[in-house]
N, C-alpha and C positions, 0 to 999 in steps of 0.2 A: 504494499500500499505505499502510494506517496504522500508526503506529507506538504501541507501548503507552507511556503515562505511565510513568516511572521511579518506583519507590517506593523507600524505605529498604530496602537488603539485609537487613536483620534482622527485617523483617516482611513476611509475603507479601501480594500483593495482594488486595484484596477483590472477588469477582466478582459479577457480576450476579446470579447466582442466589441469592447470600447476601442480597442487597438484597430480592429478591422474597420469599424465605422469611421475612425480617423482617416485611415487608408482611403476609404470611399469619398469622405469629405475633401481630402487633399486633390483626389482625381476629379471631382465634381468642379473644385475650385479651377483646376489646371484647363478642364475642357473648353471654356469659352476664351481663355486666353490663347491656347493653342488654336483654336478653330478660326477665331476672328484676328488674332495677332501673326499668323504665318501665313504665308503664300501657300505652302503644300502642308496642310496640318499632319498626314499622315508621315512627312519625312521627318517629323519630331522624334517618331518611335524606330527611325530607320538607322543612319549612321553610315560612315564612309566604307565600314566593314561589313561583308555579308553576314546574316545571323548565325551561322554555323562558327564563323572565325570569331564573332563577338564573343561567342559562348567560350571558345579555347583561349582567346587572349583575355577574357574576362575572368575565367577561373584561375588562371596563372596569377593575374593580377590581385585576384582575392586571396589566394594563399599569402601573397607577400603582405598584403594589407592586414590580413588577420593577424600574421605573427607580427607586426609592427605594433598593432593594437594591443597584443598580449604583452610584449616588451614595455610598453608605455605605462600599462598598469603595474608591470613588477617595479618600474623605477618610483611610481608615485602611490603605492599601495597602502603605505602607513599615514599618509598625508591626510588632513581633516577634510579637504576638498573631495578626495577619493571615497572617503568613508561617507561623507554627506551624499556623493552621487549614488554609491552602492545602497544607501538607504533608500533614496528617491526611486531607483530602478527595482528594489526589491518590493515594492509596492505592486508590481506586475504580478499576475498569477504565472508563475515559471515552472508549474508543475508539467511533467511528462514532455511532450511535444511542443508546448507551448511556446519556447524559445525560438523555435524554427518558424512556426506561424506567426509571432509577431514581430520577428526579423524580416519575414516575406512581405507583411503588411505595410512595414515602414519602408522597405527598400522601395517596393513599387509605387506607394503612395507618394513619398519624398522625391524619389527620381522623376516621377512624373510632374510634380509640380516645381521644384527646383531646377531641374535640368531641361526637361522637355518644353516647359511652359515658361519659366522666368528668365533662365539663361539666355536663350536667344534674343529677349528683349531688353536685358539689364547688363548682361556680361557676366563672366565668371566672378569678378571680385565682388561686386554688388549682392550678388545671388548669394555667394559665400558669407557675407556679413548678415545677411537677412538669416541664412542657415543656422548661424552662430546664435542669434538672437533668439530664434525659436526653439532653441535648445538650452536656452538659459534657466527655464524652470527645472529640467531634469538634472542638469549638472550644476546648479546652484552657483552660478559665477558671482559670488557676494564678496569675497575677500580677494585681496591682491596677495597671494603668495606665490611660491613657485609652481606648486602643484595646480593651482586653479589657473595660473597662466599657461601652464604646460596643457591642461585640459582645453582651455578655450583654443589654445593655437593648434593644438591637434584636431579638434572640431573644424576650425577654419580650414586648416590644411587639408584635412580630410574631403573637405567640400570642395576645395579648388582640384584636389586630385580626382574627384569624382565629375568635375566640371571637365577637366581636361580628357578624360577617359570618355565622357559623353561626346565631346567635340570631336576627338580623333579616333574613336573605336566605334562608340554607339550606345544608345540607350540599354540594349540587353547587358553589355558588359558592366555598365555603372549599375545597374541594379543587383548583378552578380557580386561586385565587389563590395557595395552597400550591404547586401545580404550577409556575406561572411563576416564583415566587421561587426554586425549587430549580433550575429549567434554567438560569436566568440565573446563579445561583451556581456551578453545575457548569461551564458554559461558561466563566467566569472562571477558575476553578481549571484547566479543561484548557489554556486559553491561557496562564496562569501558569507551569503545569508545562512546558509545551513551550518557553517563554521560558528557562528555567533554562539 
């Protein structure tokens, strides 16, 4: 029997359905931006590389990104901002395969909104700043210490990297890389929360 990860008593846990609904909301927000803001709306989901090549390149880049995400966690594991982030993400229902489904919903929703919809209009840098701002509640970027700056820089750098992957490889590759970063992150959160 799998146990639920305990969250602070004052705030209820975040269910998988909430994550899926967030993905749908992001896609619904992206749809008119893509449809009315681009000459060829379907091209937003294509890319310079063919879909099978995007899968291969995306998987290779995803493994590198997941390893980098794990190393970043190890470097800042004892910092207050890291424990705050773990506590924030531990509110998610991380039982069973939920880390996979949550990561998939986040990857599809965020890459559709930020890369396919906003990046062609605003560019990589402004889109990445918006990406960091939208992740502020989860990461709790409130103090200016090394770990907080490292996390914010990591989120910004990750967004820039995803933007470049989207631009030079394609949407499928960006989704794959985002998916693996989130899966590794959620598994780290699950392990850390169970260790408490």
